[in-house]
C-alpha positions as CSV (number, residue, x, y, z in Angstrom):
1,M,4.2,-0.9,39.1
2,S,5.7,2.1,37.3
3,D,4.6,2.7,33.7
4,S,8.0,4.2,32.8
5,P,10.4,2.2,30.4
6,A,12.3,-0.7,31.9
7,P,15.8,0.2,33.1
8,L,18.9,-1.2,31.3
9,A,19.4,-3.8,34.1
10,D,16.3,-5.4,35.5
11,P,16.4,-8.7,37.3
12,H,12.7,-9.3,36.6
13,L,13.4,-9.4,32.8
14,V,15.3,-12.2,31.1
15,Y,16.8,-11.7,27.7
16,D,17.7,-15.1,26.2
17,P,18.9,-15.3,22.6
18,V,18.3,-18.7,21.1
19,V,21.6,-20.1,20.1
20,G,21.1,-23.9,20.4
21,D,21.4,-26.5,23.2
22,G,24.3,-27.4,25.4
23,P,26.6,-25.2,27.5
24,K,26.2,-21.5,27.2
25,A,28.6,-20.1,24.6
26,L,30.7,-17.2,25.8
27,V,33.1,-14.7,24.4
28,I,35.5,-13.2,27.0
29,L,37.0,-9.8,26.3
30,G,40.0,-8.8,28.4
31,S,40.7,-12.4,29.2
32,T,44.2,-11.9,30.7
33,G,43.0,-9.2,33.2
34,S,41.6,-9.7,36.6
35,I,38.0,-10.2,35.5
36,G,38.9,-12.4,32.6
37,T,41.2,-14.8,34.6
38,Q,38.5,-15.2,37.3
39,A,35.8,-15.8,34.7
40,I,38.0,-18.5,33.1
41,D,38.5,-20.1,36.5
42,L,34.7,-20.2,36.9
43,V,34.2,-21.7,33.4
44,L,36.8,-24.4,33.9
45,R,35.0,-25.5,37.0
46,N,31.6,-25.6,35.3
47,P,32.2,-27.1,31.8
48,D,28.6,-28.4,31.8
49,R,27.3,-24.8,32.0
50,F,29.7,-22.7,29.9
51,K,31.8,-23.0,26.8
52,V,34.1,-20.2,25.7
53,T,34.3,-19.7,21.9
54,A,36.6,-16.7,21.7
55,L,39.1,-14.7,23.8
56,S,40.5,-11.2,23.4
57,A,43.3,-9.3,25.2
58,N,45.5,-6.3,24.6
59,G,48.6,-8.4,24.0
60,G,50.8,-7.8,26.9
61,R,50.7,-11.4,28.2
62,V,50.7,-13.6,25.1
63,G,51.9,-16.6,27.0
64,L,48.9,-16.5,29.3
65,L,46.5,-15.8,26.4
66,A,47.9,-18.9,24.6
67,E,47.5,-21.0,27.7
68,Q,43.9,-19.9,28.1
69,A,43.1,-20.6,24.5
70,Y,44.4,-24.1,24.8
71,Q,42.7,-24.8,28.1
72,L,39.3,-23.7,26.7
73,R,39.9,-24.9,23.1
74,V,38.6,-21.7,21.7
75,R,38.1,-21.2,18.0
76,T,39.3,-17.6,17.8
77,V,41.8,-15.4,19.7
78,G,41.8,-11.7,19.4
79,V,44.7,-9.3,20.2
80,A,44.7,-5.5,20.0
81,R,48.5,-5.2,19.4
82,E,49.4,-6.4,15.9
83,D,53.1,-6.4,16.7
84,V,52.7,-9.4,19.1
85,V,51.0,-11.7,16.6
86,P,54.3,-13.7,15.8
87,A,54.9,-14.2,19.5
88,L,51.3,-15.2,20.1
89,R,51.4,-17.7,17.2
90,E,54.6,-19.2,18.7
91,A,53.1,-19.4,22.1
92,L,50.0,-21.1,20.7
93,A,52.1,-23.6,18.8
94,A,54.0,-24.4,22.0
95,Q,50.7,-25.2,23.8
96,Y,49.0,-27.3,21.1
97,G,50.2,-30.7,20.0
98,A,51.9,-31.3,16.7
99,G,49.3,-31.4,13.9
100,E,46.6,-29.9,16.2
101,P,44.9,-27.0,14.5
102,L,45.6,-23.6,16.1
103,P,42.7,-21.1,16.7
104,E,42.2,-18.3,14.3
105,I,43.9,-15.0,15.3
106,L,42.3,-11.6,14.9
107,A,44.7,-8.7,15.4
108,G,44.3,-4.9,15.6
109,P,42.3,-2.4,17.6
110,D,39.0,-3.7,16.3
111,A,39.6,-7.4,17.2
112,A,37.6,-7.2,20.4
113,T,34.7,-5.5,18.6
114,Q,34.6,-8.2,15.9
115,L,34.6,-10.9,18.6
116,A,31.8,-9.1,20.5
117,A,29.5,-9.6,17.5
118,S,30.5,-13.2,16.9
119,D,28.2,-16.2,17.3
120,C,27.7,-16.7,21.1
121,H,25.1,-16.3,23.8
122,T,26.9,-14.0,26.2
123,V,29.8,-11.5,25.8
124,L,31.7,-10.7,29.0
125,N,33.3,-7.3,28.5
126,G,36.1,-7.2,31.0
127,I,38.2,-4.6,29.2
128,T,39.4,-1.7,31.3
129,G,38.8,1.8,30.1
130,S,36.6,3.6,27.5
131,I,38.1,1.5,24.7
132,G,35.5,-1.0,25.8
133,L,32.7,1.2,24.3
134,A,32.9,-0.2,20.7
135,P,32.7,-3.9,21.8
136,T,29.8,-3.0,24.1
137,L,27.9,-1.5,21.3
138,A,28.8,-4.3,18.9
139,A,27.6,-7.0,21.4
140,L,24.3,-5.2,21.9
141,E,23.7,-4.6,18.2
142,A,24.4,-8.3,17.5
143,G,21.8,-9.3,20.0
144,R,24.1,-10.9,22.6
145,V,23.6,-10.9,26.3
146,L,26.2,-8.4,27.7
147,A,27.8,-9.2,31.0
148,L,29.2,-5.8,31.6
149,A,32.3,-5.3,33.8
150,N,33.5,-2.4,31.6
151,K,31.7,0.4,33.4
152,E,33.5,3.1,31.4
153,S,31.7,2.1,28.2
154,L,28.3,2.7,29.8
155,I,29.5,5.9,31.5
156,V,31.0,7.6,28.4
157,G,28.3,6.3,26.0
158,G,25.2,6.0,28.1
159,P,22.7,7.3,25.5
160,L,24.3,5.2,22.8
161,V,24.1,2.1,25.0
162,K,20.5,2.8,26.1
163,A,19.4,3.2,22.4
164,L,20.7,-0.3,21.6
165,A,20.0,-2.4,24.7
166,K,16.9,-4.5,24.8
167,P,15.1,-5.1,28.2
168,G,17.2,-7.5,30.2
169,Q,20.1,-7.6,27.7
170,I,22.6,-6.1,30.1
171,I,23.7,-8.0,33.3
172,P,26.1,-5.9,35.5
173,V,29.3,-7.6,36.7
174,D,30.7,-4.9,39.1
175,S,30.3,-6.2,42.6
176,E,28.3,-3.2,43.6
177,H,25.9,-3.4,40.7
178,A,25.6,-7.1,40.8
179,A,24.6,-6.6,44.4
180,L,22.0,-3.9,43.5
181,F,20.7,-6.1,40.7
182,Q,20.1,-9.0,43.1
183,A,18.5,-6.9,45.8
184,L,16.2,-5.2,43.3
185,A,14.7,-8.6,42.5
186,A,12.8,-8.3,45.9
187,G,10.5,-5.5,44.8
188,T,9.2,-3.4,41.9
189,R,10.7,-0.1,40.8
190,A,7.9,1.7,42.5
191,D,9.0,0.1,45.8
192,V,12.5,1.5,45.6
193,R,13.3,4.5,47.8
194,K,17.1,4.6,47.6
195,L,20.2,2.8,46.3
196,V,23.1,2.6,48.7
197,V,26.5,1.9,47.1
198,T,29.2,0.8,49.5
199,A,32.8,1.8,49.3
200,S,35.7,0.2,51.1
201,G,37.3,3.6,51.5
202,G,40.4,2.3,49.8
203,P,43.9,2.5,51.4
204,F,43.5,6.1,52.6
205,R,40.2,5.9,54.6
206,G,40.4,8.3,57.5
207,R,43.1,10.5,56.1
208,S,42.6,14.2,55.6
209,K,43.0,16.0,52.3
210,A,46.3,17.4,53.6
211,D,47.5,13.9,54.5
212,L,46.7,12.7,51.0
213,A,49.1,15.3,49.4
214,R,52.1,13.1,50.4
215,V,50.9,9.6,49.6
216,T,53.0,7.5,47.1
217,V,52.1,5.3,44.2
218,E,53.0,2.2,46.1
219,E,50.6,3.2,48.9
220,A,47.8,3.9,46.5
221,L,48.2,0.5,44.9
222,A,47.9,-1.3,48.3
223,H,44.1,-1.8,48.4
224,P,43.1,-3.4,51.7
225,T,40.4,-5.8,50.4
226,W,40.4,-6.2,46.6
227,A,43.1,-7.4,44.1
228,M,42.6,-5.4,40.9
229,G,44.5,-3.9,38.1
230,P,46.6,-0.7,38.7
231,V,44.2,1.8,37.1
232,I,41.1,0.5,39.0
233,T,43.1,0.2,42.2
234,I,44.2,3.9,42.0
235,N,40.6,4.8,41.1
236,S,39.5,3.1,44.3
237,A,42.1,5.1,46.2
238,T,40.8,8.4,44.9
239,L,37.2,7.0,45.0
240,V,36.8,7.9,41.4
241,N,35.7,4.3,40.9
242,K,32.8,5.0,43.3
243,G,31.9,8.1,41.4
244,L,31.8,6.1,38.2
245,E,29.6,3.5,39.9
246,V,27.1,6.2,41.0
247,I,26.8,7.3,37.3
248,E,26.5,3.6,36.3
249,A,23.8,3.0,38.9
250,H,21.8,5.9,37.6
251,L,22.1,4.6,34.0
252,L,21.5,1.0,34.8
253,Y,18.6,1.3,37.2
254,D,17.0,4.6,36.1
255,I,17.2,6.0,39.7
256,P,17.7,9.8,40.1
257,F,21.1,10.9,41.5
258,D,19.6,12.3,44.6
259,R,18.4,8.8,45.5
260,I,21.8,7.1,45.2
261,E,23.9,7.3,48.3
262,V,27.6,6.2,49.0
263,V,28.6,4.9,52.4
264,V,32.0,3.6,53.5
265,H,32.1,-0.1,54.6
266,P,35.8,-1.1,55.2
267,Q,35.2,-4.8,55.4
268,S,33.8,-5.0,51.8
269,Y,31.3,-7.7,52.9
270,V,28.1,-5.8,52.0
271,H,28.5,-5.0,48.3
272,S,25.5,-2.6,48.1
273,M,22.0,-2.2,49.4
274,V,18.5,-1.2,48.3
275,E,16.2,0.7,50.6
276,F,12.5,0.2,49.9
277,T,9.6,2.5,50.6
278,D,8.3,0.5,53.6
279,G,11.6,1.2,55.4
280,S,13.3,-2.2,54.9
281,T,16.8,-2.4,53.4
282,L,18.1,-5.5,51.5
283,A,21.8,-5.9,51.5
284,Q,23.8,-8.4,49.3
285,A,26.7,-9.8,51.2
286,T,29.6,-12.2,50.4
287,P,33.3,-12.2,51.2
288,P,35.3,-10.0,48.7
289,D,35.6,-12.2,45.6
290,M,34.7,-11.2,42.1
291,R,33.8,-14.7,41.0
292,G,30.3,-14.2,42.6
293,P,29.4,-11.2,40.5
294,I,31.0,-12.8,37.4
295,A,28.8,-15.9,38.0
296,I,25.7,-13.6,38.1
297,G,26.7,-12.0,34.8
298,L,27.3,-15.3,33.0
299,G,24.6,-17.5,34.6
300,W,21.6,-15.2,35.2
301,P,18.7,-16.1,35.8
302,E,20.3,-19.2,37.2
303,R,22.9,-19.2,40.0
304,V,26.2,-21.1,39.7
305,P,26.7,-23.4,42.7
306,D,29.9,-22.7,44.7
307,A,30.9,-19.9,42.4
308,A,32.6,-18.1,45.3
309,P,33.2,-18.6,49.0
310,A,30.4,-18.0,51.5
311,F,30.5,-16.7,55.0
312,D,31.0,-18.9,58.0
313,W,28.2,-17.5,60.2
314,S,29.4,-19.5,63.2
315,K,32.4,-17.1,63.5
316,A,32.0,-13.6,65.1
317,S,32.7,-10.6,62.8
318,T,32.2,-6.9,62.9
319,W,30.7,-4.9,60.0
320,E,31.2,-1.1,60.0
321,F,29.6,1.7,58.0
322,F,30.8,5.4,57.9
323,P,29.7,8.5,56.0
324,L,31.9,9.5,53.0
325,D,34.4,12.3,53.6
326,T,33.6,14.5,50.7
327,D,36.4,17.0,51.5
328,A,39.2,14.5,51.2
329,F,37.4,12.6,48.4
330,P,35.6,15.1,46.1
331,S,35.5,12.6,43.2
332,V,32.0,11.3,44.0
333,G,30.5,14.8,44.1
334,L,32.2,15.7,40.8
335,A,30.9,12.4,39.2
336,R,27.3,13.3,40.3
337,H,27.8,16.7,38.6
338,V,29.0,15.3,35.3
339,G,26.4,12.6,35.4
340,Q,23.7,15.2,35.7
341,L,25.3,17.2,32.9
342,A,25.2,14.0,30.8
343,G,26.1,14.2,27.1
344,T,29.9,14.2,26.7
345,A,30.7,15.4,30.3
346,P,31.1,11.8,31.7
347,A,33.5,11.0,28.8
348,V,35.5,14.1,29.6
349,F,35.6,13.2,33.3
350,N,36.7,9.6,32.6
351,A,39.3,10.4,29.9
352,A,40.9,13.2,32.0
353,N,41.0,10.8,35.0
354,E,42.7,8.1,33.0
355,E,45.4,10.5,31.9
356,C,45.9,11.9,35.4
357,V,46.2,8.4,36.9
358,E,49.0,7.6,34.4
359,A,50.6,10.9,35.3
360,F,50.5,10.0,39.0
361,R,51.9,6.6,38.4
362,A,54.8,8.2,36.4
363,G,55.5,10.7,39.2
364,A,54.3,13.7,37.2
365,L,51.3,14.5,39.5
366,P,50.8,14.3,43.2
367,F,47.9,12.2,44.4
368,N,45.6,15.2,45.1
369,G,46.6,16.6,41.7
370,I,44.6,13.8,40.0
371,M,41.2,15.2,41.1
372,E,42.4,18.9,41.0
373,T,43.3,18.4,37.3
374,V,40.2,16.4,36.4
375,T,38.1,19.1,38.0
376,R,39.7,21.8,35.9
377,V,39.3,19.8,32.7
378,V,35.6,19.3,33.5
379,E,35.1,23.0,34.3
380,E,36.8,24.1,31.0
381,H,34.7,21.6,29.0
382,G,31.6,23.7,29.9
383,T,28.3,22.7,28.4
384,P,28.5,19.2,26.8
385,A,26.9,17.9,23.7
386,T,23.3,16.9,24.6
387,G,22.6,13.3,25.4
388,T,19.8,13.0,23.0
389,S,22.0,13.7,20.0
390,L,25.2,12.1,21.3
391,T,27.2,10.1,18.7
392,V,30.3,8.0,18.9
393,S,32.2,10.8,17.2
394,D,31.1,13.2,19.9
395,V,32.4,10.9,22.6
396,L,35.8,10.3,20.8
397,E,36.2,14.0,20.1
398,A,35.5,14.9,23.7
399,E,37.9,12.3,25.0
400,T,40.6,13.4,22.7
401,W,40.2,17.0,23.9
402,A,40.1,15.9,27.6
403,R,43.2,13.8,27.3
404,A,45.2,16.6,25.6
405,R,44.0,19.2,28.1
406,A,44.8,16.9,31.1
407,R,48.4,16.4,29.7
408,E,48.8,20.2,29.2
409,L,47.7,20.9,32.8
410,T,49.9,18.1,34.1
411,A,52.9,19.6,32.3
412,Q,52.2,23.0,33.9
413,T,52.0,21.4,37.3
414,T,55.3,19.5,36.8
415,T,57.0,22.8,35.7
416,A,55.6,24.7,38.6
417,N,56.7,22.1,41.1
418,A,60.2,22.0,39.6
419,E,60.5,25.8,39.8
420,A,59.3,25.7,43.4
421,R,62.0,23.2,44.3
422,A,64.7,25.2,42.4
C-alpha cells in the first residue's frame, strides 16, 4: 500500500458525519437541471433512505422548483435570481394548501452557498459551471459529504478543494468518475497502472477537422446517447467535457496525467475502466442513465436497489472501442496541458470555453472556433499563479480575464468573417 496521502475520492474510505437517525438528509443544488431532476426521482422512489431538506436553482423554472419543493416538503428553497422571488412565492402558494406553511426562500447569488453549509448529511452539487465552486467549498468546510456533479468547481479550484476535503468526503457523480470510483474498490492505489476514461465521441465521431468547420448548433446539441443540458452537450461534442474529466480524474484519484487514457466507446455502456498492474482491467458498465452514478453519490457506501436499469444479458449486443482522433478533437490534449500547468490555468481554460460555447450557440463562432479561441486564450495567459498559493480571488480574477479576452477574440473573428463575406 502506498504511503502517499489518500486521494480526494477513495472508495476504501467512508466519511460519515453524525447527523442523527432516519433517512439521510440531503441538500440538492441545481434541482431543476438534469442532475437535480433525476436525483429527485431517485429520492421520491426511496423515501426510507433519503429526505431532502433544501433545494436551490438558478430561477429559470420557478414552476418546477415550486413543484419539487412541495413534493419533497423541503424547509428551504434557494434561488440565484432575486427578480423571480415574487413568481416563486406565487408558484409555491399554488402548490401548497391554504394555511399550509410555505418553505423559507433564500435569494441571491449566495443562496446555494448558504444552503451548502446548512444542516444535512450530503450536499449534491448539480450546478453547471464554475459558479459551483463557492458551494463546493462551503459544503466541505461545513463538514458535509459532497456528492460532486459540478466538475468545474474541482477543476478551477483544485488546490482549494484539496485543502478542505477530508478523506472520503467527496463522492464523484460524473458517470465516468463514479465508474472509476467503483472499479478502484477492487485494489489498492499501488495496484493501479492506468485509468481509462471512455468517451461516446459525441455527435461528430468519425468526422475530420475540415468536416467540423461546417456543423450547426442543432447538430452539436444532438448527442447520440445522453440527454444533458446545452452547455454540457456542446462540451461533449467538442470533447472539452472529456478533457475536463481527465483533469478531474487526476485531482480525484491522484494519478499522473500520463497514466490517464481516453478511448472512444460509442455505445456508452462502459463508463470507464481501471487497468491494474497484474494486467487485468475492471470496467464498470450500465445502460446510459445518470441515476446510477447519482445513487452512488447519495448512497455510498451502500447501493440503492433498482436505482437505474440493468442490462439484459440474454440479448446480443456489440461494444466498440476506438482511439481518440486528437487532430479533430484537440481539446483533450489542451486540457492535459492546462492540468499540468495547474494554478489558474484550468480556470482560464474552463472560463474561456464557457464564453466560446455561448458564442457558438449565438452564431458568433464556428464550431472549430471554440477550441481555436480557447487555445489562444490559454496561450496568452502564460504562466499561471502557482497551485500552492492559489486563492479564490486568483481564480475569479483569472476567469474574469479569460472571459473578457475570449469575447474580444470572438468579436475579432466575427468581424473578420463579415469582411470576408462582403
